[in-house]
C-alpha positions as CSV (number, residue, x, y, z in Angstrom):
1,X,-60.1,-124.3,12.2
2,X,-57.1,-126.6,13.0
3,X,-59.1,-129.5,12.7
4,X,-60.9,-128.4,9.6
5,X,-57.7,-127.7,7.9
6,X,-56.9,-131.5,9.5
7,X,-59.4,-133.1,7.9
8,X,-59.2,-131.4,4.6
9,X,-55.4,-132.1,4.1
10,X,-55.8,-135.7,5.2
11,X,-59.0,-136.0,2.6
12,X,-56.4,-134.4,0.1
13,X,-54.3,-137.0,0.4
14,X,-57.0,-140.0,0.3
15,X,-58.5,-138.8,-3.2
16,X,-55.9,-139.0,-5.5
17,X,-54.8,-142.3,-4.8
18,X,-58.2,-143.6,-4.1
19,X,-59.3,-142.6,-8.2
20,X,-56.2,-143.7,-9.2
21,X,-56.3,-147.1,-7.7
22,X,-60.2,-147.4,-8.4
23,X,-60.4,-146.7,-12.3
24,X,-57.1,-149.3,-12.4
25,X,-59.3,-152.1,-10.5
26,X,-62.2,-151.3,-12.4
27,X,-60.2,-151.7,-15.6
28,X,-58.6,-154.2,-15.2
29,X,-61.7,-156.2,-13.7
30,X,-63.5,-155.2,-16.9
31,X,-61.3,-156.7,-19.2
32,X,-61.1,-160.0,-17.5
33,X,-64.1,-160.0,-17.5
34,X,-65.0,-159.3,-21.1
35,X,-62.0,-161.5,-22.1
36,X,-64.5,-164.9,-20.7
37,X,-66.3,-163.3,-24.1
38,X,-63.5,-162.9,-26.7
39,X,-64.3,-165.7,-28.9
40,X,-68.1,-164.6,-29.2
41,X,-67.1,-160.8,-29.8
42,X,-63.9,-160.8,-31.3
43,X,-63.9,-161.0,-35.1
44,X,-67.6,-160.0,-36.1
45,X,-67.2,-156.2,-36.9
46,X,-69.1,-154.7,-34.6
47,X,-69.4,-151.0,-34.4
48,X,-66.9,-149.2,-31.8
49,X,-70.5,-147.4,-30.1
50,X,-71.9,-151.6,-28.8
51,X,-68.4,-152.1,-28.2
52,X,-68.0,-149.4,-25.9
53,X,-71.7,-149.8,-24.7
54,X,-70.4,-153.3,-23.7
55,X,-67.6,-151.5,-21.9
56,X,-70.1,-149.5,-20.1
57,X,-72.5,-152.0,-18.8
58,X,-69.8,-154.2,-17.7
59,X,-67.9,-151.3,-15.0
60,X,-70.8,-150.5,-13.6
61,X,-71.5,-154.4,-12.4
62,X,-68.0,-154.4,-11.3
63,X,-68.3,-151.3,-9.6
64,X,-68.6,-153.1,-6.1
65,X,-66.0,-155.3,-6.6
66,X,-63.4,-152.7,-7.6
67,X,-64.3,-150.3,-4.7
68,X,-62.9,-152.2,-1.6
69,X,-60.2,-152.6,-3.1
70,X,-59.8,-148.6,-4.3
71,X,-60.7,-147.7,-0.6
72,X,-58.1,-150.7,0.8
73,X,-55.4,-149.4,-1.2
74,X,-56.1,-145.9,-0.8
75,X,-56.1,-145.4,3.0
76,X,-53.2,-147.8,3.5
77,X,-51.1,-145.3,1.0
78,X,-53.0,-142.5,2.7
79,X,-51.7,-142.9,6.6
80,X,-48.4,-144.6,5.0
81,X,-47.9,-141.1,3.8
82,X,-48.8,-139.1,6.6
83,X,-46.4,-142.7,8.9
84,X,-43.4,-142.0,6.3
85,X,-43.2,-138.0,7.1
86,X,-43.5,-138.8,10.7
87,X,-46.8,-136.1,10.4
88,X,-48.7,-139.1,12.1
89,X,-46.4,-139.3,15.1
90,X,-46.5,-135.6,15.5
91,X,-50.8,-135.3,15.5
92,X,-50.4,-138.4,18.1
93,X,-47.4,-137.1,19.9
94,X,-49.9,-133.9,20.3
95,X,-52.9,-135.5,22.2
96,X,-54.5,-136.2,18.9
97,X,-56.0,-140.0,19.1
98,X,-55.8,-142.0,16.2
99,X,-59.0,-142.7,15.7
100,X,-59.8,-138.5,15.2
101,X,-57.2,-138.6,12.6
102,X,-58.9,-141.6,11.0
103,X,-62.7,-139.8,11.4
104,X,-62.9,-137.9,7.8
105,X,-61.7,-141.3,6.3
106,X,-64.7,-142.8,8.2
107,X,-66.9,-140.3,6.4
108,X,-65.7,-140.7,3.1
109,X,-66.5,-145.1,4.4
110,X,-69.6,-143.8,4.8
111,X,-70.3,-142.0,1.9
112,X,-68.7,-145.1,-0.5
113,X,-71.0,-147.2,1.7
114,X,-74.2,-145.4,0.7
115,X,-73.2,-145.2,-2.4
116,X,-72.4,-148.6,-2.9
117,X,-75.7,-150.4,-1.3
118,X,-77.8,-147.9,-3.9
119,X,-75.8,-149.4,-6.7
120,X,-76.0,-153.0,-5.3
121,X,-80.1,-151.8,-4.5
122,X,-81.0,-150.0,-7.9
123,X,-78.6,-149.3,-10.5
124,X,-76.2,-152.4,-11.0
125,X,-79.8,-154.6,-11.4
126,X,-80.4,-152.3,-14.4
127,X,-77.2,-152.2,-15.7
128,X,-76.8,-156.7,-15.7
129,X,-79.7,-156.8,-17.8
130,X,-78.4,-154.7,-20.3
131,X,-75.2,-156.1,-20.3
132,X,-76.0,-159.5,-20.3
133,X,-78.3,-159.5,-22.8
134,X,-76.1,-157.7,-24.9
135,X,-73.6,-160.2,-24.3
136,X,-76.1,-162.7,-25.3
137,X,-76.8,-161.1,-28.4
138,X,-73.0,-161.1,-29.5
139,X,-72.5,-164.8,-28.6
140,X,-75.6,-165.8,-30.8
141,X,-74.8,-163.0,-33.7
142,X,-73.0,-164.3,-36.8
143,X,-69.6,-162.3,-38.1
144,X,-70.9,-158.6,-40.4
145,X,-70.2,-158.7,-44.1
146,X,-66.5,-158.8,-44.4
147,X,-64.6,-160.3,-47.6
148,X,-61.3,-161.0,-46.9
149,X,-59.3,-162.0,-50.1
150,X,-57.2,-165.8,-50.3
151,X,-59.8,-166.4,-47.1
152,X,-62.8,-168.8,-47.6
153,X,-66.1,-166.4,-46.0
154,X,-68.2,-168.6,-44.6
155,X,-70.6,-166.4,-42.4
156,X,-73.3,-167.0,-45.1
157,X,-75.5,-170.5,-44.3
158,X,-75.0,-172.9,-47.0
159,X,-72.2,-171.1,-49.0
160,X,-68.3,-170.5,-49.0
161,X,-67.0,-167.5,-50.8
162,X,-63.3,-167.1,-51.7
163,X,-62.1,-164.1,-54.0
164,X,-58.7,-163.6,-55.1
165,X,-57.9,-160.2,-54.9
166,X,-60.6,-157.6,-54.1
167,X,-59.8,-153.6,-56.4
168,X,-61.2,-151.1,-54.8
169,X,-64.5,-151.4,-52.9
170,X,-66.4,-153.9,-55.4
171,X,-64.7,-155.3,-58.4
172,X,-63.3,-159.2,-58.2
173,X,-60.9,-161.1,-59.4
174,X,-60.8,-165.1,-59.5
175,X,-63.8,-165.7,-57.3
176,X,-65.2,-169.7,-56.2
177,X,-68.4,-170.2,-54.7
178,X,-69.3,-173.8,-53.3
179,X,-73.4,-174.3,-52.9
180,X,-73.7,-176.7,-50.2
181,X,-76.6,-179.0,-49.3
182,X,-78.5,-179.4,-46.2
183,X,-76.4,-182.5,-45.4
184,X,-73.3,-180.7,-45.5
185,X,-72.5,-181.6,-49.2
186,X,-71.5,-179.5,-52.4
187,X,-74.6,-179.2,-54.1
188,X,-73.1,-176.6,-56.5
189,X,-69.7,-175.3,-57.4
190,X,-68.8,-171.4,-59.1
191,X,-66.0,-170.1,-60.8
192,X,-65.3,-166.8,-62.0
193,X,-62.9,-164.9,-63.2
194,X,-64.1,-161.6,-62.1
195,X,-67.4,-160.2,-60.8
196,X,-68.9,-157.0,-58.4
197,X,-70.7,-157.4,-55.2
198,X,-73.6,-155.2,-54.2
199,X,-75.0,-155.2,-50.4
200,X,-78.6,-154.4,-51.2
201,X,-79.5,-153.2,-47.2
202,X,-83.7,-152.5,-48.1
203,X,-84.1,-156.4,-48.3
204,X,-80.6,-157.8,-46.7
205,X,-79.1,-159.0,-49.5
206,X,-75.6,-159.8,-51.0
207,X,-76.0,-159.8,-54.9
208,X,-73.0,-161.2,-57.2
209,X,-72.2,-160.1,-60.9
210,X,-70.1,-162.3,-62.3
211,X,-68.3,-162.5,-65.9
212,X,-66.5,-165.1,-67.6
213,X,-67.1,-168.3,-65.5
214,X,-68.2,-171.4,-65.6
215,X,-70.8,-173.6,-63.0
216,X,-71.1,-177.2,-61.7
217,X,-73.8,-178.6,-60.4
218,X,-75.1,-181.8,-59.0
219,X,-77.8,-183.8,-60.4
220,X,-79.8,-186.5,-59.2
221,X,-82.1,-188.7,-61.8
222,X,-84.5,-191.9,-60.3
223,X,-82.8,-195.0,-60.4
224,X,-79.4,-192.9,-62.0
225,X,-76.0,-192.2,-59.8
226,X,-75.6,-188.6,-59.1
227,X,-73.5,-186.9,-62.2
228,X,-71.8,-183.4,-62.6
229,X,-73.4,-180.9,-64.9
230,X,-71.1,-177.7,-66.8
231,X,-72.3,-174.4,-67.7
232,X,-70.3,-171.5,-68.8
233,X,-72.0,-168.2,-68.4
234,X,-70.3,-164.9,-69.6
235,X,-72.4,-162.7,-67.1
236,X,-74.5,-164.9,-63.9
237,X,-76.4,-163.1,-61.1
238,X,-76.5,-164.3,-57.6
239,X,-78.3,-163.1,-54.5
240,X,-78.0,-164.7,-51.2
241,X,-79.9,-163.6,-48.2
242,X,-77.8,-162.1,-45.8
243,X,-81.1,-161.2,-42.9
244,X,-78.8,-163.3,-40.5
245,X,-75.9,-161.2,-39.9
246,X,-74.6,-159.2,-37.5
247,X,-76.0,-157.5,-34.5
248,X,-79.9,-158.4,-33.7
249,X,-81.0,-157.2,-30.0
250,X,-83.4,-159.1,-28.5
251,X,-86.1,-158.2,-26.3
252,X,-84.9,-157.7,-22.3
253,X,-87.9,-158.7,-20.4
254,X,-86.6,-162.6,-21.8
255,X,-83.9,-162.1,-19.0
256,X,-85.4,-160.2,-16.3
257,X,-86.0,-162.8,-13.9
258,X,-82.2,-163.8,-13.4
259,X,-81.3,-163.0,-10.1
260,X,-78.6,-160.6,-11.5
261,X,-81.3,-158.6,-13.1
262,X,-84.0,-158.0,-9.9
263,X,-83.8,-155.2,-8.0
264,X,-83.9,-155.6,-3.7
265,X,-87.5,-155.7,-3.3
266,X,-88.0,-157.9,-6.4
267,X,-85.6,-160.7,-5.4
268,X,-86.2,-160.4,-1.3
269,X,-90.2,-161.5,-3.1
270,X,-88.0,-164.5,-5.5
271,X,-86.4,-165.3,-2.5
272,X,-89.3,-166.1,-0.4
273,X,-91.6,-167.9,-3.0
274,X,-89.0,-170.4,-3.9
275,X,-88.4,-170.5,-0.2
276,X,-92.0,-171.9,-0.2
277,X,-91.6,-173.7,-3.3
278,X,-89.1,-175.9,-2.1
279,X,-91.3,-176.3,1.9
280,X,-94.2,-177.4,-1.3
281,X,-91.9,-179.9,-2.6
282,X,-90.9,-181.4,0.1
283,X,-94.4,-181.8,1.6
284,X,-95.2,-182.9,-1.8
285,X,-92.7,-186.1,-1.5
286,X,-93.7,-186.9,1.7
287,X,-97.1,-187.6,1.0
288,X,-96.0,-189.0,-2.2
289,X,-93.3,-191.5,-0.6
290,X,-95.3,-192.4,3.0
291,X,-98.2,-194.0,-0.5
292,X,-95.6,-195.1,-2.1
293,X,-92.8,-197.6,-0.5
294,X,-93.0,-201.1,1.3
295,X,-94.1,-201.0,4.9
296,X,-91.0,-201.5,7.7
297,X,-89.2,-204.8,7.7
298,X,-90.6,-206.3,11.0
299,X,-94.2,-206.1,8.9
300,X,-93.2,-209.2,6.6
301,X,-94.2,-212.6,7.7
302,X,-92.8,-216.2,6.2
303,X,-96.3,-216.3,4.5
304,X,-95.6,-212.8,2.5
305,X,-91.5,-213.7,2.0
306,X,-92.4,-217.0,0.4
307,X,-94.5,-215.5,-2.3
308,X,-94.8,-217.5,-5.5
309,X,-92.9,-216.1,-8.7
310,X,-95.5,-214.2,-10.4
311,X,-95.5,-212.0,-7.4
312,X,-92.0,-211.8,-6.7
313,X,-92.2,-210.1,-10.5
314,X,-94.8,-207.9,-9.6
315,X,-92.5,-207.1,-6.4
316,X,-89.6,-206.0,-8.1
317,X,-91.6,-203.9,-10.5
318,X,-93.0,-202.1,-8.1
319,X,-89.7,-201.6,-5.9
320,X,-88.0,-200.0,-9.4
321,X,-90.6,-197.9,-9.4
322,X,-90.8,-196.8,-6.6
323,X,-86.7,-196.4,-6.7
324,X,-87.3,-194.0,-10.1
325,X,-89.7,-192.0,-7.6
326,X,-87.4,-191.0,-5.1
327,X,-84.9,-190.6,-7.5
328,X,-87.2,-188.1,-9.3
329,X,-88.0,-186.4,-6.3
330,X,-84.8,-186.0,-5.2
331,X,-83.3,-184.5,-8.0
332,X,-86.4,-182.6,-8.4
333,X,-85.9,-181.1,-4.3
334,X,-82.2,-180.5,-5.2
335,X,-82.6,-178.1,-9.1
336,X,-85.6,-176.5,-6.3
337,X,-83.3,-175.9,-3.4
338,X,-79.8,-175.1,-5.9
339,X,-82.4,-172.2,-7.1
340,X,-83.6,-170.8,-4.0
341,X,-79.5,-170.5,-2.8
342,X,-78.1,-168.9,-5.6
343,X,-81.3,-166.0,-5.3
344,X,-80.6,-165.8,-1.2
345,X,-77.1,-165.5,-1.7
346,X,-77.8,-163.0,-4.5
347,X,-79.6,-161.1,-2.0
348,X,-76.8,-160.9,0.9
349,X,-74.3,-160.0,-1.1
350,X,-76.5,-156.4,-2.0
351,X,-75.6,-156.3,1.7
352,X,-71.8,-158.4,1.7
353,X,-70.5,-155.5,-1.0
354,X,-71.5,-152.1,0.9
355,X,-69.8,-153.7,4.0
356,X,-67.0,-155.0,2.3
357,X,-66.5,-150.9,1.6
358,X,-66.1,-149.6,4.9
359,X,-63.8,-153.0,6.5
360,X,-61.4,-152.7,3.4
361,X,-61.3,-148.9,4.5
362,X,-60.4,-149.5,8.2
363,X,-58.4,-151.9,7.4
364,X,-55.7,-150.2,4.9
365,X,-56.1,-147.2,7.6
366,X,-55.2,-149.2,10.3
367,X,-52.9,-151.5,8.5
368,X,-50.9,-147.8,7.0
369,X,-50.9,-147.1,10.2
370,X,-48.7,-150.0,11.4
371,X,-47.1,-149.9,8.6
372,X,-46.0,-146.4,7.8
373,X,-44.4,-147.0,4.6
374,X,-45.6,-144.1,1.8
375,X,-45.5,-144.5,-1.9
376,X,-46.4,-147.1,-4.6
377,X,-44.5,-149.8,-3.9
378,X,-45.5,-151.5,-0.8
379,X,-48.9,-150.2,-0.5
380,X,-49.0,-151.5,-3.8
381,X,-48.1,-155.0,-2.8
382,X,-50.0,-155.6,0.1
383,X,-53.5,-153.9,-0.9
384,X,-53.2,-156.5,-3.9
385,X,-51.9,-159.8,-1.7
386,X,-55.1,-158.7,0.9
387,X,-57.8,-158.3,-2.2
388,X,-56.4,-161.8,-3.8
389,X,-57.6,-162.6,-0.7
390,X,-60.8,-161.1,-0.6
391,X,-61.1,-162.7,-4.7
392,X,-60.5,-165.6,-3.8
393,X,-62.6,-166.3,-0.6
394,X,-65.7,-164.2,-2.4
395,X,-65.4,-167.1,-5.2
396,X,-64.9,-169.7,-2.9
397,X,-68.1,-168.2,-1.3
398,X,-70.1,-168.1,-4.1
399,X,-70.0,-171.1,-4.7
400,X,-69.7,-173.6,-1.3
401,X,-73.1,-171.8,-0.9
402,X,-74.4,-172.5,-4.2
403,X,-73.7,-176.1,-3.7
404,X,-75.2,-176.2,-0.2
405,X,-72.1,-177.2,1.8
406,X,-72.4,-174.0,3.6
407,X,-75.7,-171.8,4.2
408,X,-75.8,-168.7,1.6
409,X,-75.1,-165.5,4.5
410,X,-71.9,-166.7,5.4
411,X,-70.9,-167.8,1.8
412,X,-71.6,-163.7,1.0
413,X,-69.7,-163.0,4.0
414,X,-66.3,-165.0,3.5
415,X,-63.9,-162.7,2.9
416,X,-65.6,-160.3,5.5
417,X,-65.2,-163.1,8.5
418,X,-61.8,-163.7,7.6
419,X,-61.0,-160.7,7.4
420,X,-62.4,-159.2,10.5
421,X,-60.6,-160.3,12.8
422,X,-56.9,-158.7,11.6
423,X,-59.1,-155.4,11.0
424,X,-59.7,-156.4,14.8
425,X,-56.1,-156.5,16.0
426,X,-54.9,-153.7,13.6
427,X,-57.8,-151.1,14.8
428,X,-57.3,-152.6,18.8
429,X,-53.4,-152.4,17.6
430,X,-53.0,-148.7,16.8
431,X,-55.4,-147.1,19.0
432,X,-54.4,-148.7,22.7
433,X,-51.0,-149.8,24.3
434,X,-51.5,-152.8,25.4
435,X,-48.6,-155.0,25.2
436,X,-50.8,-158.3,24.7
437,X,-51.0,-157.5,21.2
438,X,-47.9,-157.4,20.8
439,X,-45.4,-161.0,20.2
440,X,-42.9,-160.1,22.4
441,X,-45.6,-160.1,25.5
442,X,-46.4,-163.8,24.7
443,X,-43.2,-164.8,23.9
444,X,-41.8,-164.1,27.4
445,X,-44.9,-165.4,28.9
446,X,-44.0,-168.6,27.1
447,X,-40.8,-168.1,28.4
448,X,-42.2,-167.8,32.1
449,X,-43.9,-170.4,32.1
450,X,-41.7,-172.8,30.9
451,X,-39.2,-171.7,33.3
452,X,-41.6,-171.8,36.4
453,X,-42.3,-175.8,35.0
């Protein structure tokens, strides 16, 4: 019963910091992600439900990156608080090993591992499909209908509209409209003292009714220079096509083949197919270039080298052809392998991120057992530094793996490869009493070696 109460107590201290750190990290990552698209999102008048949908899909796709940070900080704060309140010392003095104290957190880490695996394998690809298709539609959407007084509104192709004032919902004052030709020149200018505008939603037209104005049109006749013609009106009706404004949703199937959108089974099949494609390209290159390049220089004779001028020109043309052929196949092979590396890297990430949840939880818990400082200050600083290290290594590993500098699985696991020795060292430090784990032991050994030599 005592052990069960201890587990509940430790979990109670763990859940609060985890929820706070995970949610904060997730919000920061989503804002940082969406800031890259702010120029394509803001100022187009998207409704609130579309922005909420975008935020939700982005949050789902970034859960795997925020989860290690949440577990790291929660484990660090939990063990740090226990150490600062001397509860960890009391448990260790009572004969409870550190691994037993760590057990409820490890169970939580196991649950997080299974959850993150399911997210990475199945749910997040679906969220990515909806996220990136929505981002594509928002990037290519034109601004929603909004007349701003005192500015030229250019959201309708071929027109620039400026109004001095808007009274009420539809009454306009001082209307100026430029109509452009296909070459970008002004084809017609309309000036009006007042007017009204209506949106025909059924046919997607914007209808202006203008009063007391003039219009100037460019007239061109054969063999005569173009000239402006003026005509004034008491009332003028103008209909502008606005069917291209706002958000138009694309078919999600157009994006379904991307590596971010494939569940793990389809992704593995795609990786295998791309590997076979790379091998087939290599075989094709070998067969083509083997019959295209000239024989080795050792097979040339003096008679061969003393070709007539016409023969030399033909040889040079053949060599240029072979060089172009070699460059073409080298570029084709490079593109094939770059595609293969991207897809295989994404496949390895579906294992690297779930494993990172457990690694960072153990890292935070063991580091908290060593530092034994609770509160928010020290855990926040240490967790932020470690997460920045993880983020940088993750970005560099992805970049180097996509360029072929390192194999994809190394690029995906690069942060864990670097951090794993630190985790092992801290785990040994809190679970054993080995003196060789401390710096003083090696300093003494160094002084003894210097004295003996």
